[in-house]
C-alpha positions in Angstrom: 77.8 81.8 99.3 74.8 79.9 97.9 76.8 76.8 96.7 76.2 74.7 99.9 72.4 75.5 99.8 72.0 75.0 96.1 73.9 71.7 96.1 72.5 70.3 99.3 70.1 68.0 97.4 71.6 67.2 94.0 69.3 65.8 91.4 69.7 64.4 87.9 67.2 67.0 86.7 68.4 70.1 88.5 66.2 72.8 89.9 66.7 76.4 89.3 69.3 76.8 92.1 71.3 73.8 91.1 71.1 74.7 87.5 72.4 78.3 88.2 75.3 77.0 90.2 76.2 74.4 87.6 76.1 77.1 84.9 78.3 79.4 86.9 80.8 76.8 87.9 80.9 75.2 84.5 81.5 78.6 82.8 84.3 79.5 85.3 85.9 76.0 85.0 86.0 76.1 81.2 87.3 79.6 81.1 90.2 79.1 83.5 90.9 75.6 82.3 91.7 77.0 78.9 94.3 79.2 80.6 95.8 76.9 83.1 95.4 73.6 81.2 93.0 70.9 81.9 95.5 69.0 84.0 95.8 71.9 86.4 92.2 73.1 86.4 90.9 70.9 89.1 93.6 72.2 91.4 93.5 75.9 90.8 90.0 76.8 89.4 88.5 76.6 92.9 90.9 79.4 94.0 90.7 81.7 91.0 87.0 81.1 90.6 86.4 82.0 94.3 88.4 85.1 93.8 86.2 86.1 90.9 82.9 85.5 92.7 84.1 87.1 95.9 85.4 90.3 94.2 82.3 90.5 92.0 80.0 90.3 95.0 82.0 92.9 96.9 82.1 95.2 93.9 78.3 95.0 93.5 77.8 95.7 97.2 78.6 99.3 96.6 75.6 99.7 94.4 73.3 99.1 97.4 72.3 102.5 98.9 74.1 103.2 102.1 76.8 100.6 101.4 80.4 100.9 100.3 82.2 98.3 98.2 84.6 96.4 100.5 87.0 96.3 97.6 87.2 100.1 97.8 89.4 99.5 101.0 93.1 98.9 100.3 93.2 96.4 103.2 90.7 94.2 101.4 92.4 94.3 98.0 95.9 93.9 99.6 94.7 90.8 101.5 93.4 89.3 98.3 96.7 90.1 96.5 98.7 88.6 99.3 96.6 85.4 99.0 97.4 85.3 95.2 101.1 85.9 95.9 101.2 83.1 98.5 99.6 80.6 96.1 101.8 81.6 93.2 105.1 81.3 95.2 103.9 78.0 96.8 103.1 76.7 93.4 106.5 77.6 92.1 108.4 76.0 95.1 106.3 72.9 95.0 106.3 72.4 91.3 109.9 73.3 90.5 111.7 72.6 93.8 113.9 75.1 95.6 116.9 74.8 93.1 114.8 75.2 89.9 112.7 77.9 91.6 115.8 80.0 92.3 117.2 79.3 88.8 113.8 80.5 87.5 114.2 83.7 89.3 117.8 84.0 87.9 116.4 83.6 84.3 117.7 80.0 84.0 121.4 80.8 83.1 122.9 78.4 80.6 126.4 79.9 79.9 129.1 82.0 81.4 127.4 85.3 80.4 124.1 84.1 81.8 125.7 83.2 85.1 127.4 86.6 85.3 124.1 88.3 84.7 122.1 86.0 86.9 122.4 88.1 90.1 121.0 91.1 88.2 118.2 89.0 86.7 117.5 87.5 90.2 117.0 91.0 91.7 114.9 92.2 88.8 112.8 89.1 88.8 112.3 89.3 92.6 111.2 93.0 92.3 108.8 91.9 89.6 107.3 89.2 91.7 106.8 91.7 94.6 105.3 94.2 92.2 102.6 91.8 91.0 100.5 91.7 94.3 101.1 95.5 94.7 99.7 96.1 91.2 96.8 93.8 91.8 95.8 95.5 95.0 96.2 99.1 93.8 94.5 98.5 90.5 91.4 97.0 92.1 91.3 99.5 94.9 91.7 102.5 92.6 89.1 101.4 90.0 86.5 100.4 92.6 87.0 103.5 94.6 86.7 105.7 91.5 83.4 103.9 90.6 82.0 104.5 94.1 83.0 108.2 94.1 81.4 108.6 90.7 78.2 106.9 91.8 78.1 109.1 94.9 78.6 112.3 93.0 76.0 111.4 90.4 73.6 110.5 93.2 74.0 113.8 94.9 73.9 115.7 91.6 70.7 114.1 90.3 68.9 114.2 93.7 69.6 117.9 93.8 68.8 118.7 90.2 65.8 116.4 90.0 64.3 117.2 93.4 60.5 117.6 93.4 58.9 119.2 96.4 55.5 118.3 97.9 53.7 118.6 101.2 52.4 115.6 103.1 50.2 116.8 105.8 52.2 119.7 107.4 55.6 118.3 106.6 57.5 119.3 103.4 59.3 116.6 101.5 61.6 116.5 98.6 62.1 113.5 96.4 65.0 113.3 93.9 64.5 111.7 90.6 66.6 108.5 90.4 68.5 109.6 87.3 71.7 108.0 88.7 70.4 104.6 87.7 71.4 105.4 84.1 75.0 104.7 85.1 74.2 101.5 87.1 74.5 99.3 84.1 78.0 100.6 83.6 78.8 99.9 87.2 77.6 96.3 86.7 79.9 95.9 83.7 82.9 97.6 85.3 82.5 95.5 88.5 82.5 92.3 86.5 85.5 93.5 84.5 87.5 94.3 87.6 86.7 90.9 89.1 87.7 89.2 85.9 91.0 91.1 85.5 92.0 90.3 89.1 91.2 86.6 88.8 92.6 86.3 85.3 95.9 87.9 86.2 96.1 85.5 89.2 95.6 82.5 86.9 98.3 83.8 84.6 100.8 84.4 87.5 100.2 80.8 88.6 100.6 79.5 85.0 104.0 81.2 84.8 105.3 79.1 87.7 104.0 75.8 86.4 106.5 73.4 84.7 106.9 74.6 81.1 107.2 71.1 79.6 103.6 70.4 80.7 102.2 73.1 78.4 103.6 72.1 75.1 100.3 70.8 73.7 
């Protein structure tokens, strides 16, 4: 990433690199701080912000001719989802303690009926927690893979339909018209949306395990 290079020589009047990094970090910090709360932003924004930047750059890598988006590989998306799962569960255990963490999974029973139903709630809640990283991984993988396939199909189609033949010396050449670029702005938008969805859901999952009393205001 360019953060170490851009911030190597910090100045009161920032240059272009420092200004760009400050703008990016400030935007991400304010966005996720509104979700997580200002008291937790300093702790969690580096994680969810890094997720956004990493996924965005990996999504855009597929727009480079000859490259494929790393996020079109289920191993990559599953690894990112497991990281989120680990941070979420660690946050719950550390913030609530083991007893409150287990009670949270059991839907915080308060009466006899609640305690009788708590085993069922515990299993359902546990399944839901395990489904979250699976959903994150499969959603990102499926959407990015679909975008890469669409771009490849359009590239082949437009190169074939728009091919213009000419002769250079004695060798024939065919050059396809780059009509596939008409969908590149959509890929830019979709790549950013997928990165935002993944990081936003990660922030929300973390928020759900933070102590509730700290979010009354």
